[in-house]
C-alpha positions as CSV (number, residue, x, y, z in Angstrom):
1,M,129.7,10.1,145.6
2,D,129.7,8.1,142.4
3,I,128.5,10.3,139.4
4,K,126.4,8.3,136.8
5,L,125.5,10.0,133.5
6,D,122.8,8.7,131.2
7,P,123.7,9.8,127.5
8,S,120.0,10.2,126.9
9,R,119.7,12.8,129.6
10,D,120.4,16.5,129.3
11,D,122.5,16.7,132.4
12,L,125.8,18.8,132.3
13,P,128.8,17.2,133.8
14,L,131.4,19.1,135.9
15,V,134.4,16.7,135.7
16,A,137.2,18.8,137.2
17,N,138.8,17.1,140.3
18,T,138.8,20.3,142.3
19,S,139.0,18.4,145.7
20,H,142.6,17.4,144.7
21,I,144.1,20.5,143.0
22,L,142.8,24.0,142.1
23,V,143.8,26.5,139.4
24,K,144.4,29.7,141.0
25,H,145.5,31.7,138.1
26,Y,145.3,31.5,134.1
27,V,147.4,33.3,131.7
28,L,146.2,33.3,128.2
29,D,148.1,34.2,125.2
30,L,145.7,34.0,122.1
31,D,145.2,34.9,118.5
32,V,141.8,35.5,117.0
33,D,141.7,34.5,113.3
34,F,138.3,35.3,111.5
35,E,139.4,33.8,108.3
36,S,139.4,30.3,110.0
37,Q,137.1,31.2,112.9
38,V,139.6,29.8,115.3
39,I,141.0,31.3,118.6
40,G,144.4,29.5,119.3
41,G,147.5,29.8,121.4
42,T,148.5,28.9,124.8
43,I,147.2,28.9,128.3
44,V,149.3,28.5,131.4
45,L,147.6,27.2,134.5
46,F,149.2,28.0,138.0
47,L,147.9,25.2,140.3
48,E,147.6,24.7,144.1
49,S,147.3,21.4,145.7
50,G,145.4,20.8,148.9
51,N,147.6,19.9,152.1
52,R,145.5,16.8,152.7
53,F,146.5,14.9,149.5
54,K,148.6,11.8,150.4
55,K,150.1,9.1,148.2
56,R,147.3,6.5,147.6
57,S,147.8,2.8,147.5
58,S,148.0,1.0,144.3
59,S,144.7,-0.8,145.0
60,T,142.7,2.6,144.6
61,E,140.1,2.0,142.1
62,V,140.1,4.7,139.1
63,A,137.1,5.0,136.7
64,C,137.7,6.9,133.5
65,P,135.0,8.7,131.7
66,S,134.8,6.2,129.0
67,E,133.6,2.4,129.2
68,S,136.4,1.7,126.7
69,N,139.7,0.7,127.9
70,E,141.4,2.7,125.1
71,A,140.1,5.9,126.9
72,C,142.5,5.0,129.7
73,K,145.4,4.8,127.6
74,F,147.5,8.0,127.7
75,R,149.9,9.0,125.1
76,M,152.4,11.8,124.2
77,P,151.1,14.2,121.6
78,E,152.0,13.6,117.8
79,P,154.1,16.4,116.3
80,C,151.8,19.0,115.2
81,Q,152.4,20.0,111.6
82,I,150.2,22.9,110.5
83,P,150.5,24.4,107.0
84,V,151.9,28.0,107.2
85,T,150.8,30.7,105.1
86,N,151.8,33.8,107.1
87,T,154.1,33.9,110.1
88,K,154.4,36.8,112.2
89,T,156.6,37.5,115.2
90,F,156.0,40.1,117.7
91,S,157.7,41.3,120.9
92,S,157.2,43.8,123.6
93,K,158.8,44.6,127.0
94,I,157.6,43.0,130.2
95,G,155.6,45.4,132.3
96,Y,153.2,45.5,135.0
97,N,150.2,46.1,132.6
98,D,151.6,44.0,129.6
99,F,152.9,40.7,129.5
100,V,155.5,39.1,127.3
101,I,154.5,38.2,123.8
102,C,157.2,36.0,122.4
103,G,155.8,34.9,119.2
104,K,152.4,35.1,117.3
105,G,152.9,31.5,116.0
106,E,151.5,29.9,113.0
107,K,148.1,30.6,111.5
108,D,145.8,27.7,111.3
109,T,144.8,27.1,107.6
110,S,143.9,23.5,108.1
111,G,140.3,23.9,107.6
112,K,137.4,24.2,110.0
113,D,137.3,20.6,111.3
114,G,139.9,21.0,113.8
115,N,141.5,17.7,112.9
116,H,144.8,18.1,114.4
117,D,143.8,17.4,118.0
118,N,144.3,14.1,119.8
119,Q,142.0,11.4,118.7
120,E,138.8,12.0,120.6
121,Q,137.0,9.3,122.4
122,A,133.5,8.8,120.8
123,S,131.9,7.1,123.9
124,G,131.9,10.6,125.6
125,I,129.5,10.4,128.6
126,S,129.0,6.7,129.6
127,S,126.8,5.2,132.4
128,S,130.1,4.2,134.3
129,K,131.5,6.0,137.1
130,Y,132.7,9.5,135.9
131,C,136.0,10.5,137.3
132,C,134.8,9.8,140.8
133,D,138.4,9.2,142.0
134,T,141.4,11.0,140.3
135,G,143.7,11.3,143.2
136,N,145.9,8.8,141.4
137,H,146.0,6.7,138.3
138,G,145.9,3.0,138.2
139,S,149.7,3.1,137.9
140,E,149.8,5.3,141.0
141,E,150.2,8.5,139.0
142,F,148.1,11.6,139.9
143,L,145.6,12.5,137.2
144,L,144.7,16.3,136.5
145,V,141.1,16.4,135.0
146,L,140.0,19.7,133.5
147,D,136.6,20.6,131.9
148,C,137.2,20.7,128.2
149,C,135.1,20.1,125.0
150,D,135.1,21.2,121.4
151,L,138.8,22.1,121.7
152,S,142.0,20.8,119.7
153,V,144.6,20.3,122.3
154,L,148.0,20.1,120.6
155,K,150.5,19.9,123.4
156,V,150.8,20.0,127.1
157,E,154.1,20.8,129.0
158,E,155.7,21.6,132.3
159,V,156.6,25.2,132.6
160,D,160.3,25.8,134.0
161,V,159.4,28.6,136.2
162,A,162.9,28.4,137.7
163,A,164.4,29.7,134.5
164,V,162.8,33.2,135.1
165,P,165.5,35.7,135.9
166,G,165.2,36.9,139.6
167,I,162.9,34.1,140.5
168,E,165.5,32.4,142.6
169,K,164.5,34.7,145.7
170,F,161.5,32.4,146.1
171,T,163.4,29.3,146.7
172,R,166.7,28.0,148.0
173,S,166.8,25.3,145.3
174,P,166.1,25.9,141.7
175,K,164.6,22.5,141.3
176,L,161.7,23.4,143.7
177,R,159.5,24.8,140.9
178,N,156.3,24.1,142.9
179,Q,157.7,26.0,145.7
180,I,158.2,29.0,143.4
181,V,154.6,29.0,142.3
182,H,153.4,28.7,145.8
183,E,155.6,31.7,146.8
184,V,154.2,33.7,144.0
185,M,150.7,33.0,144.7
186,A,151.3,33.8,148.5
187,L,152.3,37.4,147.7
188,P,150.2,39.8,149.6
189,A,147.2,41.8,148.0
190,D,149.1,44.9,148.1
191,R,151.7,43.5,145.7
192,W,149.2,42.4,143.2
193,R,151.0,44.2,140.3
194,E,154.2,42.4,141.2
195,Q,152.4,39.2,141.4
196,L,150.8,39.6,137.8
197,D,154.2,40.4,136.4
198,Y,155.7,37.2,137.9
199,Y,152.8,35.2,136.5
200,A,153.5,36.8,133.1
201,R,157.1,36.0,133.2
202,C,156.6,32.6,134.5
203,S,154.1,32.1,131.6
204,Q,156.7,32.8,129.0
205,A,159.4,30.5,130.5
206,P,160.6,27.5,128.5
207,G,159.0,24.0,128.8
208,C,160.8,21.4,130.8
209,G,159.1,18.3,129.6
210,E,156.0,17.3,127.8
211,L,153.2,15.8,129.7
212,L,151.0,12.9,128.9
213,F,147.4,13.8,128.0
214,D,144.2,12.5,126.8
215,T,140.8,14.0,125.9
216,D,137.2,12.6,125.7
217,T,133.9,14.5,125.1
218,W,133.9,16.5,128.3
219,S,137.5,16.5,129.7
220,L,141.2,17.0,129.3
221,Q,143.1,14.5,131.6
222,I,146.9,15.2,132.2
223,R,149.6,13.3,134.0
224,K,153.2,13.3,134.5
225,T,155.2,9.9,134.7
226,G,156.3,9.5,138.5
227,A,154.2,12.3,139.8
228,Q,152.0,10.2,142.5
229,T,150.2,12.9,144.2
230,A,148.8,16.5,143.6
231,T,151.7,17.8,145.6
232,D,154.1,16.1,143.1
233,F,152.3,17.1,140.0
234,P,153.8,20.3,138.3
235,H,152.1,23.5,139.5
236,A,152.7,25.4,136.3
237,I,151.6,23.8,133.0
238,R,151.3,25.1,129.5
239,I,148.6,23.8,127.2
240,Q,148.8,24.6,123.5
241,Y,145.2,24.5,122.0
242,R,142.9,26.1,119.5
243,T,139.1,26.3,119.4
244,K,136.9,24.7,116.7
245,P,134.6,26.8,114.7
246,Q,131.6,24.9,115.8
247,G,132.6,25.3,119.4
248,R,129.6,26.1,121.8
249,S,131.3,28.6,124.2
250,V,131.6,31.3,121.4
251,T,129.7,32.4,118.4
252,W,131.1,33.6,115.0
253,T,128.7,36.0,113.4
254,S,128.2,39.5,111.9
255,D,127.2,42.6,113.7
256,Q,124.4,44.8,112.8
257,S,126.6,46.5,110.3
258,G,127.4,43.3,108.6
259,R,131.0,43.0,109.9
260,P,132.5,39.9,111.4
261,C,132.7,39.4,115.3
262,V,133.0,36.7,117.9
263,Y,131.9,36.7,121.5
264,T,131.0,34.4,124.4
265,V,127.4,33.8,124.3
266,G,126.7,32.6,127.8
267,S,126.5,28.9,126.8
268,P,125.1,26.2,129.0
269,I,128.6,24.8,128.9
270,N,130.2,28.0,129.8
271,N,133.7,28.5,128.7
272,R,135.2,24.9,128.5
273,A,135.0,25.1,124.7
274,L,137.1,28.4,124.8
275,F,140.0,27.2,127.1
276,P,140.5,24.1,129.3
277,C,139.6,25.0,132.8
278,Q,138.0,24.0,136.0
279,E,134.2,24.7,135.7
280,P,132.9,24.0,139.2
281,P,132.3,27.3,140.9
282,V,134.6,26.3,143.9
283,A,137.5,26.9,141.6
284,M,137.9,30.6,142.2
285,S,140.7,32.0,140.1
286,T,142.3,35.1,138.7
287,W,143.3,35.6,135.2
288,Q,145.3,37.7,132.7
289,A,145.1,37.5,128.8
290,T,146.8,38.9,125.9
291,V,144.7,38.8,122.7
292,R,145.9,39.7,119.3
293,A,143.6,40.4,116.3
294,A,143.5,42.6,113.2
295,A,144.1,46.2,113.9
296,S,140.6,47.0,112.7
297,F,138.9,45.0,115.6
298,V,138.4,45.9,119.2
299,V,138.9,43.4,121.8
300,L,136.6,43.7,124.9
301,M,137.0,41.4,128.0
302,S,136.1,40.8,131.6
303,G,139.0,42.8,133.0
304,E,139.7,45.4,135.7
305,N,141.7,47.6,133.2
306,S,140.3,49.6,130.3
307,A,142.7,48.3,127.9
308,K,144.1,50.1,124.9
309,P,145.6,48.4,121.9
310,T,149.4,48.0,121.3
311,Q,150.2,48.2,117.8
312,L,152.0,45.3,116.4
313,Q,153.5,44.5,112.9
314,E,151.5,44.0,109.8
315,D,148.3,45.6,110.9
316,Y,147.7,43.6,114.0
317,S,147.1,44.9,117.5
318,S,147.5,43.4,121.0
319,W,145.2,43.8,124.0
320,H,145.8,42.9,127.5
321,Y,143.5,42.5,130.4
322,Y,143.6,41.3,134.0
323,V,141.5,40.4,136.9
324,T,142.7,40.4,140.5
325,M,139.5,39.3,142.2
326,P,139.2,35.4,142.2
327,M,136.0,34.2,140.5
328,P,134.8,31.2,138.6
329,A,136.2,30.6,135.2
330,S,132.7,30.6,133.9
331,T,132.5,34.4,134.4
332,F,135.5,34.9,131.8
333,T,134.0,37.1,128.7
334,I,135.5,38.1,125.6
335,A,134.0,40.0,122.5
336,V,136.1,40.7,119.5
337,G,134.5,43.0,116.6
338,S,134.4,46.3,115.0
339,W,132.9,48.0,117.8
340,T,132.7,51.8,118.2
341,E,132.8,53.6,121.7
342,M,129.7,55.5,122.0
343,K,129.9,58.9,123.7
344,P,127.2,61.5,124.5
345,E,127.1,64.4,121.8
346,I,127.2,67.0,124.7
347,C,127.4,67.0,128.5
348,S,124.0,68.4,129.4
349,S,122.9,69.7,132.9
350,N,120.9,66.5,133.1
351,D,124.0,64.5,133.1
352,V,125.4,66.5,136.0
353,A,122.4,66.1,137.8
354,T,122.8,62.3,138.0
355,E,125.9,62.6,139.9
356,R,123.9,63.7,142.9
357,S,124.0,61.3,146.0
358,F,121.3,58.7,146.4
359,S,123.3,57.4,149.4
360,P,121.6,56.2,152.8
361,S,123.0,57.2,156.0
362,E,126.7,56.7,156.7
363,A,125.9,54.1,159.3
364,D,125.0,51.7,156.6
365,F,128.4,52.1,155.3
366,R,130.5,51.8,158.5
367,Y,133.2,49.3,158.5
368,I,132.0,45.9,159.5
369,G,135.0,43.7,160.4
370,V,137.5,42.1,158.1
371,C,136.4,40.7,154.8
372,G,135.6,36.9,154.9
373,H,137.0,36.2,151.4
374,M,140.4,35.0,150.4
375,E,142.8,37.8,150.1
376,Y,142.8,40.1,147.0
377,P,142.8,43.7,146.4
378,C,139.2,44.4,147.7
379,R,137.2,47.7,146.9
380,F,135.1,47.3,150.0
381,Q,138.4,48.0,152.1
382,K,139.0,51.3,150.1
383,A,137.4,54.5,151.5
384,S,137.4,56.0,148.1
385,A,135.6,53.1,146.5
386,T,132.9,52.9,149.2
387,T,131.6,56.4,148.4
388,Q,132.0,56.2,144.6
389,K,128.3,56.4,143.4
390,I,129.2,56.1,139.7
391,I,132.0,53.9,138.5
392,P,133.8,54.6,135.0
393,H,131.9,53.2,132.1
394,R,132.1,52.9,128.4
395,V,129.5,51.9,125.7
396,F,130.5,49.9,122.6
397,A,128.2,49.1,119.6
398,P,128.4,48.9,115.9
399,A,128.6,52.3,114.4
400,C,125.0,51.9,112.9
401,L,123.5,51.9,116.5
402,K,125.2,55.3,117.5
403,G,121.9,57.3,117.5
404,A,120.0,54.7,119.5
405,C,122.7,54.4,122.0
406,Q,123.1,58.1,122.5
407,E,119.4,58.7,122.8
408,T,118.4,55.6,124.9
409,L,121.3,54.0,126.7
410,L,123.8,56.6,127.6
411,P,121.6,59.0,129.7
412,L,120.6,55.9,131.7
413,I,123.8,54.5,133.0
414,P,124.8,57.1,135.7
415,P,121.3,57.3,137.3
416,C,121.2,53.5,137.3
417,L,124.7,53.0,138.7
418,S,124.1,55.7,141.4
419,A,120.8,54.3,142.3
420,A,122.4,50.7,142.9
421,H,125.1,52.3,145.1
422,S,122.3,53.8,147.2
423,V,120.8,50.6,147.8
424,L,123.7,48.3,148.2
425,G,126.7,50.3,148.8
426,T,130.3,49.7,147.4
427,H,130.4,48.7,143.6
428,P,132.2,45.4,143.7
429,F,133.9,46.2,140.4
430,S,136.0,49.2,139.5
431,R,134.6,50.0,136.0
432,L,132.0,48.7,133.5
433,D,131.9,48.3,129.9
434,I,128.6,47.7,128.1
435,L,128.4,46.1,124.7
436,I,125.5,45.9,122.3
437,V,125.7,42.5,120.9
438,P,124.6,41.1,117.5
439,A,121.0,40.2,116.7
440,N,121.5,36.5,117.3
441,F,122.1,37.0,121.1
442,S,119.4,34.9,122.8
443,S,118.8,37.0,125.9
444,L,118.1,40.7,126.7
445,G,121.3,41.0,128.7
446,M,124.1,39.1,130.4
447,A,126.6,40.3,133.1
448,S,130.2,39.6,133.6
449,P,133.0,41.1,135.6
450,H,133.4,44.6,134.4
451,I,131.4,44.1,131.1
452,V,127.7,43.7,130.5
453,F,126.2,42.5,127.1
454,L,122.8,44.1,126.1
455,S,120.6,42.9,123.1
456,Q,119.9,45.6,120.6
457,S,116.1,45.0,121.6
458,T,116.6,47.0,124.6
459,L,117.4,50.1,122.5
460,T,113.9,50.3,120.9
461,G,111.0,52.3,122.1
462,M,110.8,54.1,125.4
463,S,113.6,54.0,128.2
464,Q,111.6,51.6,130.3
465,L,112.8,48.3,128.7
466,C,116.5,49.6,128.5
467,G,116.5,50.9,132.0
468,T,115.0,47.9,133.8
469,R,117.2,45.4,131.9
470,L,120.3,47.7,132.7
471,C,119.4,47.7,136.4
472,H,119.0,44.0,136.2
473,E,122.6,43.4,135.0
474,I,124.1,46.0,137.3
475,A,122.5,44.0,140.2
476,H,124.4,40.9,139.0
477,A,127.6,42.7,140.0
478,W,126.7,42.0,143.5
479,F,124.5,38.8,143.2
480,G,125.9,36.4,140.7
481,L,129.5,37.8,140.6
482,A,130.8,39.1,143.8
483,I,128.5,36.7,145.5
484,G,127.9,33.5,143.6
485,A,126.1,30.2,144.2
486,R,128.3,27.4,145.5
487,D,125.8,25.0,143.8
488,W,124.8,26.0,140.2
489,T,121.2,24.3,140.8
490,E,120.5,27.3,143.0
491,E,120.2,29.8,140.3
492,W,117.6,31.9,142.1
493,L,120.5,33.4,144.3
494,S,121.6,35.2,141.3
495,E,118.2,35.7,139.1
496,G,116.0,36.1,142.0
497,F,118.0,38.9,143.6
498,A,118.6,40.7,140.2
499,T,115.0,40.5,139.3
500,H,114.0,41.9,142.8
501,L,116.6,44.6,142.7
502,E,116.0,45.8,139.2
503,D,112.7,47.3,140.4
504,V,114.3,48.9,143.4
505,F,117.0,50.5,141.4
506,W,114.8,51.6,138.5
507,A,112.5,53.4,140.8
508,K,115.5,55.3,142.4
509,A,116.9,56.0,139.0
510,Q,113.6,57.5,137.8
511,Q,113.3,59.6,141.1
512,L,110.0,58.3,141.7
513,A,108.0,59.5,144.8
514,P,107.6,56.6,147.4
515,H,103.8,56.0,146.4
516,E,104.7,56.2,142.6
517,A,107.4,53.6,143.1
518,R,105.2,51.2,145.1
519,E,102.5,51.4,142.4
520,Q,105.0,50.7,139.6
521,Q,106.6,47.9,141.4
522,E,103.0,46.4,142.2
523,L,102.1,46.6,138.7
524,R,105.3,44.7,137.5
525,A,104.4,42.2,140.3
526,C,101.1,41.6,138.7
527,L,102.6,41.0,135.4
528,R,105.2,38.5,136.8
529,W,102.5,36.7,138.7
530,R,100.7,36.0,135.5
531,R,103.9,35.0,133.9
532,L,104.7,32.7,136.8
533,Q,101.3,31.0,136.4
534,D,101.7,30.4,132.8
535,E,105.1,29.1,133.4
536,V,104.3,26.4,136.0
537,Q,101.4,25.3,133.9
538,N,103.7,24.8,130.8
539,S,107.0,23.5,132.1
540,P,107.8,20.0,133.8
541,E,107.4,19.9,137.6
542,E,111.0,18.9,138.3
543,M,112.3,21.9,136.5
544,Q,110.2,24.2,138.6
545,V,112.2,23.5,141.9
546,L,114.6,26.1,143.0
547,R,116.6,23.8,145.4
548,P,116.3,20.4,143.6
549,N,119.0,18.6,145.3
550,K,117.6,19.4,148.7
551,E,119.6,18.4,151.6
552,K,122.5,17.4,149.2
553,T,122.9,20.8,147.8
554,G,126.4,21.8,147.3
555,H,127.6,18.0,147.7
556,V,130.3,16.9,145.2
557,S,132.0,13.5,144.8
558,D,135.4,12.9,146.4
559,S,137.3,14.2,143.5
560,G,135.0,17.4,143.3
561,S,133.2,16.5,140.2
562,S,129.4,16.8,139.9
563,V,126.5,16.9,137.6
564,I,124.1,19.8,136.8
565,R,120.7,18.0,136.3
566,H,119.1,19.4,133.0
567,G,122.1,21.6,132.5
568,L,122.0,21.0,128.8
569,N,118.3,21.2,128.1
570,P,117.7,23.9,125.6
571,E,114.3,24.9,127.0
572,K,115.9,25.8,130.4
573,V,117.6,28.7,129.1
574,F,114.3,30.2,128.3
575,M,112.4,29.3,131.6
576,Q,112.0,32.1,134.1
577,V,110.8,30.1,137.1
578,H,114.2,30.9,139.0
579,Y,113.8,34.4,138.4
580,L,110.0,34.7,139.2
581,K,109.8,32.4,142.3
582,G,113.0,34.0,143.7
583,Y,111.9,37.4,143.1
584,F,108.5,36.7,144.9
585,L,110.4,35.1,147.8
586,L,112.6,38.0,148.3
587,R,109.5,40.4,147.8
588,F,107.7,38.2,150.5
589,L,110.5,38.6,152.8
590,A,111.0,42.4,152.3
591,K,107.4,43.0,152.9
592,R,107.2,40.7,156.0
593,L,110.2,42.4,157.6
594,G,109.7,46.1,156.3
595,E,111.8,47.4,153.4
596,D,113.9,49.5,155.7
597,T,114.9,46.3,157.8
598,Y,115.5,44.1,154.8
599,F,117.6,46.5,152.8
600,S,119.7,47.4,155.9
601,F,120.3,43.6,156.5
602,L,121.2,43.2,152.6
603,R,123.8,45.7,152.8
604,K,125.2,43.9,155.8
605,F,125.0,40.6,154.0
606,V,126.9,42.0,151.0
607,H,129.6,43.2,153.1
608,T,129.8,39.8,154.9
609,F,129.7,37.4,151.8
610,H,131.4,39.4,148.9
611,G,134.0,37.5,147.1
612,Q,132.5,34.3,148.3
613,L,130.2,31.4,147.3
614,I,126.9,30.8,149.1
615,L,124.0,28.4,149.5
616,S,120.5,29.2,150.2
617,Q,120.9,28.5,154.1
618,D,123.7,31.1,154.2
619,F,121.4,33.9,153.2
620,L,118.3,32.7,155.1
621,Q,120.2,31.9,158.4
622,M,121.9,35.4,158.5
623,L,118.6,37.0,157.7
624,L,116.7,35.4,160.4
625,E,119.6,35.9,162.9
626,N,119.6,39.6,162.1
627,I,116.0,40.5,162.6
628,P,113.9,40.7,165.8
629,E,111.9,37.7,166.7
630,E,108.6,39.6,166.7
631,K,109.2,40.5,162.9
632,R,109.7,36.8,161.9
633,P,106.5,34.8,163.2
634,E,106.2,31.4,161.4
635,L,109.6,32.2,159.5
636,S,112.3,29.7,159.6
637,V,114.8,28.1,157.2
638,G,112.9,24.8,157.2
639,N,109.5,26.5,156.3
640,I,111.0,28.6,153.5
641,F,112.9,25.5,152.2
642,R,109.5,23.7,152.2
643,D,107.3,26.3,150.9
644,W,109.5,28.2,148.4
645,L,112.5,26.4,147.4
646,E,111.9,22.6,147.4
647,S,108.4,22.4,145.9
648,S,107.2,22.7,142.4
649,G,104.3,25.0,141.3
650,I,103.2,28.2,143.1
651,P,104.4,28.6,146.7
652,Q,101.4,28.5,149.1
653,P,102.3,31.7,150.8
654,L,102.3,33.4,147.5
655,Q,99.1,31.8,146.3
656,R,97.3,33.2,149.5
657,E,98.9,36.6,149.2
658,R,97.8,37.0,145.6
659,Q,94.2,36.0,146.3
660,A,93.9,38.4,149.2
661,L,95.6,41.4,147.3
662,A,93.4,43.9,145.7
663,E,94.6,45.3,142.4
664,C,97.0,48.5,142.9
665,G,95.9,51.9,141.6
666,L,98.1,51.7,138.5
667,A,97.1,48.3,137.5
668,Q,93.3,49.4,137.9
669,Q,94.2,52.3,135.6
670,V,95.6,49.9,133.0
671,S,92.4,47.7,133.2
672,A,90.3,50.7,132.7
673,E,92.1,51.9,129.9
674,V,92.1,48.5,128.1
675,A,88.3,48.2,128.6
676,K,87.8,51.7,127.1
677,W,89.7,50.8,124.0
678,V,87.7,47.5,123.6
679,R,84.5,49.4,123.7
680,V,86.1,52.2,121.2
681,N,87.1,49.5,118.8
682,R,83.8,47.9,118.6
683,R,82.4,51.1,117.2
684,P,82.5,51.6,113.3
685,R,84.7,54.5,112.5
686,K,86.9,55.9,109.9
687,R,90.5,55.2,110.9
688,K,93.4,57.4,110.2
689,R,96.5,55.7,109.1
690,K,99.4,56.2,111.4
691,D,103.1,56.0,110.4
692,R,103.6,52.2,110.9
693,E,107.2,52.5,111.2
694,E,106.9,54.9,114.2
695,V,104.5,52.5,115.8
696,F,106.9,49.4,115.1
697,E,109.7,51.1,116.7
698,K,107.9,52.0,119.9
699,V,106.3,48.8,120.8
700,R,107.8,46.3,118.3
701,H,107.0,43.0,120.3
702,R,103.3,43.9,121.3
703,W,102.8,45.2,117.8
704,C,103.8,41.9,116.4
705,E,101.8,39.9,118.8
706,L,98.6,42.0,117.6
707,I,99.6,41.3,113.9
708,V,99.5,37.6,114.4
709,K,96.4,37.7,116.5
710,H,94.5,39.5,114.0
711,K,96.1,38.1,110.9
712,Y,97.0,41.6,109.8
713,T,98.8,40.4,106.6
714,K,99.7,43.9,105.4
715,A,102.2,44.1,108.4
716,Y,103.8,40.6,108.2
717,R,106.9,42.3,106.9
718,D,107.1,43.8,110.4
719,V,107.0,40.3,111.9
720,E,109.7,39.0,109.5
721,R,111.9,41.8,110.5
722,F,111.3,41.5,114.3
723,L,112.1,37.7,114.1
724,Q,115.5,38.6,112.4
725,E,116.5,41.6,114.2
726,D,115.3,40.9,117.8
727,Q,116.1,37.3,118.4
728,A,116.3,37.7,122.2
729,M,112.7,38.3,122.2
730,G,111.6,36.7,118.9
731,I,111.5,33.0,120.2
732,Y,108.1,33.5,121.9
733,L,106.7,34.9,118.6
734,Y,107.6,31.7,116.8
735,G,105.3,30.0,119.2
736,E,102.5,32.4,118.5
737,L,102.8,31.8,114.9
738,M,102.6,28.2,115.1
739,L,99.8,28.0,117.7
740,S,97.6,30.2,115.3
741,E,97.4,27.1,112.9
742,D,97.1,29.5,110.1
743,P,99.0,28.1,107.0
744,R,100.4,31.5,106.0
745,Q,101.8,32.3,109.4
746,Q,103.3,28.9,109.8
747,H,105.0,29.3,106.4
748,L,106.2,32.8,107.5
749,A,107.7,31.3,110.8
750,R,109.5,28.5,108.9
751,R,111.0,31.0,106.3
752,C,112.2,33.5,109.0
753,F,113.7,30.5,110.8
754,E,115.6,29.2,107.6
755,L,116.9,32.7,107.2
756,S,118.3,33.0,110.8
757,R,119.0,29.6,111.9
758,E,122.7,29.7,111.0
759,Q,123.1,32.8,113.2
760,M,121.1,31.6,116.1
761,D,122.8,30.2,119.1
762,K,122.3,26.5,119.6
763,S,119.9,26.4,122.4
764,S,117.5,28.9,120.6
765,A,117.8,27.0,117.3
766,E,116.8,23.7,119.0
767,V,113.8,25.2,120.8
768,V,112.4,26.9,117.7
769,A,113.0,24.0,115.4
770,E,111.0,21.9,117.9
771,M,108.2,24.3,117.7
772,L,108.2,24.3,113.9
773,F,108.8,20.7,112.7
């Protein structure tokens, strides 16, 4: 498949040649420097080639990512000379939960322009073929292509894993380094600690030859002279690099207490501006990381262990995390800041009550065959894990949010975790950290392995917003992480499931009676129906399709590279069509089959597909195969594709259902209450002034909408505060201010944007700027 990219489009290229060679494990050894706003160090990649790779003929055509012939010329890196202001050397013993720290290296004081990297190719994405065949180079040398941008790559070298003491047991010949790597990768799951230790020791082995490399806008390309196939290419390579302050994978900002912090923001380009990697989801890998920062900072990461800092010299600390469940590199997450762990003031009887069981019958948890994923230490195989309703969890936030966390968030976590277990069974991950991220976070939440980011906006008002968002992110542990989409265009497989499950989890967490749960869920369905109608009326049709590639879904080029259409469109970040149409499809299926039948199937599906990547047909085919024929009239994979996944606009089955549906009782009560207050407000009366601060804290977003709608100038300060403190929700309010066509409100919007734009993430800033100017 030839991949053609148009520089004027907003497509996201995935260029890694994953069909030829796969990264199976990453070892990161990094330093976080807040003064220069740079994360730098080394990353060691442990690679595995496919057994179908053969030496290709010299006539094989190779197209490089640039139209310029210069982009095809490889060169050895020039010596890197970095001015040194402060050199620190640290060391620690090798252990199963620690890995060797040989040296902190030299601080980057060269400025924020990152000008020590290789000369970057300006042509970037061209209309030529994009790495469609990297099985070998024009000189019959294999080319490793990694997804990479906004990074300064300083050096690439082969790692002499044969130099590690005791490693000789893995091979008869010390020259067969690739065999050593293969044998380490092949260690069984029950020897995972030993395997991590070998990875760590190998990552600290000396280099045995620098490799040729080149960079362009979207990739890092590496080759070794004489290595003609993926099998010949070194299977352990070390890359020395550093990030750039303007890199799009992380954001350097201040927390709510005004202290510096940095974190991964869920960028459309994922982690390729944090470390060179293979972005396509098929590149499932494990990782371990040692991160050093000033001792005043806390390092949180997507890791299985609850890391504790190791004190180093000169007021620095080291943090080590690891992951043994293979997942796409895009799920890697890091946050470094002056976070404080939040704990309940007292353990009340209510906390104890949340430990009770929500579990369905034991039949739902019976062992269903062998796991279908690649081998790793799987919680679904552990009896103690299958019955663990509430996994260990911690909450971190700036100290100034301690009261809000204790009052709103901490009491909700146990019942929400327990409710999720009652619906889906075994928690895929052994622990959970929750971090309240800075105000510039553009979403209400983001889930990664073992860690969830929540916006501070979820802490305001009653528990409803915090509880539902927490349930949504917990649901991603199963759908989005443990079970991922093989094709990123099928975003509904993650967001549709999480949106549907958040209602189910939240109803159980609140201990609602069945009729109360139904009414609450129907009310939320009414609100989502209106939102979906508005979305399809105000978005391009081509971006409303849940399966845009149709029969080509999941297809990649011969090398494994592909393109995500509209992946860089800043407006896509704020579109909810994948959430809403996916939610309504799953709700439709659950109602058609009966909720007991549907959720019984869903638990079976989770057990079958955890640890794997899926396409829409994997879910739909198994669903239809596992339900009686009388319960699925007119349901087929083809019909669902046609009606729900491959068409824009409102799905016809949903249109018919909503037209025939009478308002639920709770919705009728809300309508009646609204009508009553409309009548009351028409009467002349003396108004008692309420404490506006209290009103603002309880219903911040709705209050600001009313201020804008009625041009209540006395409360414009509340709008200004909301736009700066609640950026996850404020983007929609900018639209309201501009649509009012009131000069004072438009001035307010532009002034708030100028105050906040430097702290906003790039996608949010682009969307707001388009509204305002």
